[in-house]
N, C-alpha and C positions, 0 to 999 in steps of 0.2 A: 530346533530351539526358537523360540521368542526373542524378538528384538525387545531389548529395555530400553524405554524411552527416558532421557533425559527430563528434569524440572527445566520449565522456563526460566530465563533469567530476569525477564520483565513481564508484568503483568498486562494483559494486553484486553484493549477498551472499544466496544462496539462505538462506531463513528455516528452512525443515522445521518442525518444531514447538517450535524453541525459542523463538519469542515468539508472540504474536496479537493479533490487531486487531479493533476494533468500530467501526462506522458505524452513526449514528441512521437508524432505520428499515430497516436491512439484517440479513436473517436470518443469511445464511451468509456472512463473509468470511475469506478466506486470502492472506496474506501470501507472495507470490510470489518477491520479491526487495526488497530494502532496500538503501538508501544514505542518506548525510547528507541529499544533496540531494532524495531523493524515494521514494516506495515504489510498488510494481506490486502491486495487489488482484487477487483473483479473488473476483465477489460475484454475487448474483444480484439484485442491484438495479442497475439501468440509472441512471448519472451523468452529468450533463449536462457537457460540454467547458464549460470556463473558470469552471464554478463552483468557489466556496469550500466545503469541509468539513472540520470537527473529525474527526480520526482517533483514536480511543485506540488506543495501542499498550502491550502489558502485556509486562514482561520475563520471562526464562526462567522464574522461579521465580513471577511474579504478583503480588510484593509492591511492584514497581516499575512506574510508568506515566506515561506523557506523553500530553498530547492536544494536538499541534501543528496547526495549520491548513495544509491541502493545497488547492490549484488541480488540477482535472483538467486534465492538457493531452493526455490521449490514450485511447479508450475504443473497445472492439470487441467483439461479441460472438463468443464460442468455442465454442459448444453448446446445449445442454441437458442437465437432469439430471432425473431422474425423483424429484418430489416426492410424497409420498401418491399421489393418484389423477391428477395434471398432470405434464407436462413444463413445466419453468422453465428460461428462458433463463440461460446464466453468460457473464457479464462479465469482460474483463480492464481495469483501469482504472489509469492510472498519473497519478498524483499527485505534483506537485513541491511541496516545502515550502516556506510562503512565512513570513518574520520568525520563525525558530528564536530561542528564547530561548537563554541559556547553557546553564542546565540542561536544556533539550530536544536540543541539541547535544552536550553530554555524554553524556545517557543514550544516543543514537544511537551516538556513537563506541564507549561501552562493550559496548553490543548487539551492534554490528558486530564488533568484536574477539573476542567469543565466538562468532562466527559464523565465525569465519575456520578 
């Protein structure tokens, strides 16, 4: 029997180059899409499901940033990329934001309105 998918609580928006993200111990982090509920990242660092991470999200001009807590809800290897002399795995990691402050939620809403 096919698993029935639930509709998303929040619309997701492609980030492009309009905002950046950083994770502790991760060299390359790219935002694939973002919503008020969570974020999908592309990174060379494997993150464990159900683990919690602080992620720094920088605004369009780089002068605004937040560091919300996220929990990994999904992770999968998407391929490899050539780095210097090695092939490095690339992962897609979905984090669900946990306990956003009002300032963090306001930042995300402002950022998303710029992405629309």
